C-alpha positions as CSV (number, residue, x, y, z in Angstrom):
1,M,-82.5,63.8,-75.6
2,K,-82.2,61.7,-72.5
3,K,-85.1,59.6,-71.4
4,S,-85.6,61.5,-68.2
5,E,-85.7,64.8,-70.1
6,R,-88.1,63.4,-72.6
7,L,-90.4,62.1,-69.9
8,N,-90.4,65.6,-68.2
9,Q,-91.2,67.2,-71.6
10,E,-94.0,64.8,-72.1
11,L,-95.5,65.6,-68.7
12,I,-95.3,69.3,-69.6
13,Y,-96.9,68.6,-73.1
14,L,-99.7,66.6,-71.5
15,S,-100.4,69.0,-68.7
16,D,-103.0,71.0,-70.6
17,K,-104.6,67.9,-72.3
18,K,-107.5,65.8,-71.2
19,V,-107.3,63.3,-74.0
20,F,-104.2,62.3,-76.0
21,H,-103.4,59.6,-78.6
22,L,-100.3,57.6,-79.0
23,K,-99.6,59.2,-82.4
24,E,-99.5,62.6,-80.8
25,L,-96.6,61.6,-78.6
26,E,-94.9,59.9,-81.5
27,E,-95.1,63.0,-83.7
28,A,-94.4,65.6,-81.0
29,F,-91.2,63.8,-79.7
30,A,-90.1,61.9,-82.9
31,I,-90.2,58.6,-81.2
32,S,-91.4,55.1,-82.3
33,E,-94.7,53.5,-81.2
34,R,-92.9,51.1,-78.9
35,T,-90.9,53.9,-77.2
36,A,-94.2,55.9,-76.8
37,L,-95.8,52.9,-75.1
38,R,-92.8,52.5,-72.8
39,D,-92.9,56.2,-72.0
40,I,-96.7,56.0,-71.2
41,A,-95.9,53.1,-68.8
42,D,-93.1,55.1,-67.2
43,L,-95.4,58.2,-66.9
44,E,-97.9,56.0,-65.1
45,Q,-95.3,54.9,-62.6
46,L,-94.4,58.6,-62.1
47,G,-98.0,59.3,-61.1
48,L,-99.8,60.2,-64.3
49,A,-103.3,58.9,-63.7
50,F,-105.1,58.0,-66.9
51,Y,-107.3,55.3,-68.5
52,S,-107.5,54.1,-72.1
53,E,-110.5,53.6,-74.3
54,T,-110.5,51.7,-77.5
55,G,-112.4,52.6,-80.7
56,R,-112.8,55.6,-82.9
57,S,-113.1,58.2,-80.2
58,G,-110.7,56.4,-77.9
59,G,-107.3,57.3,-76.6
60,Y,-105.8,58.0,-73.3
61,H,-107.9,60.0,-70.9
62,I,-106.1,61.9,-68.1
63,T,-108.1,61.7,-64.9
64,N,-106.5,64.4,-62.9
65,S,-106.2,67.9,-64.3
66,K,-103.1,69.0,-62.4
67,L,-100.1,67.0,-63.6
68,L,-97.5,69.3,-62.3
69,L,-97.6,69.9,-58.6
70,P,-96.9,73.5,-57.3
71,I,-93.6,74.0,-55.6
72,R,-93.8,75.6,-52.2
73,F,-90.9,77.2,-50.4
74,N,-90.7,78.3,-46.8
75,T,-89.3,81.8,-45.8
76,A,-85.8,80.5,-45.2
77,E,-85.6,78.8,-48.6
78,I,-86.9,81.9,-50.4
79,N,-84.3,84.0,-48.6
80,A,-81.5,81.6,-49.5
81,I,-82.6,81.6,-53.2
82,F,-82.8,85.4,-53.3
83,F,-79.4,86.0,-51.7
84,G,-77.8,83.2,-53.8
85,L,-79.1,84.9,-57.0
86,Q,-78.0,88.3,-55.8
87,A,-74.5,86.9,-55.0
88,I,-74.2,85.4,-58.5
89,K,-75.4,88.7,-60.0
90,N,-72.9,90.8,-58.0
91,I,-69.8,88.6,-58.8
92,S,-67.6,90.9,-60.8
93,E,-64.5,88.8,-61.1
94,T,-63.9,85.1,-61.1
95,P,-60.6,83.2,-61.6
96,Y,-61.8,82.5,-65.1
97,S,-62.0,86.1,-66.2
98,N,-58.3,86.4,-66.5
99,A,-56.9,86.0,-70.0
100,Y,-53.3,85.0,-70.7
101,Q,-51.4,85.6,-74.0
102,K,-48.1,84.1,-75.0
103,N,-45.7,86.5,-76.8
104,S,-42.3,85.2,-77.9
105,G,-41.9,83.0,-74.9
106,Q,-43.1,85.6,-72.5
107,V,-46.4,85.2,-70.7
108,I,-48.5,88.4,-70.4
109,K,-51.4,88.4,-67.9
110,E,-54.4,90.5,-68.8
111,F,-57.2,91.2,-66.4
112,A,-60.8,91.5,-67.6
113,Y,-62.7,94.2,-65.6
């Protein structure tokens, strides 16, 4: 898994938590302690607000409850997405739907409908 994908997955994983420990990230994503520490530093640069406490009941405490911001589209963007999805759905034939077979030196073209 690429680092950017892992960081995104970690943000999703942490989105419903108020407190997390380093071991949780290590086990959930099968990463080393050092990688987990680097990821936490990178998540902080990406905007994850947290503070750490030491001791038995310590860990990383997330200060804001909404890690993932809502995505808002204007009407033109919604229309573009809708019509784009409809166009993809309605495509019945592409150049890649043709199949070619080779029979004794003769090329036979078959169309997939």
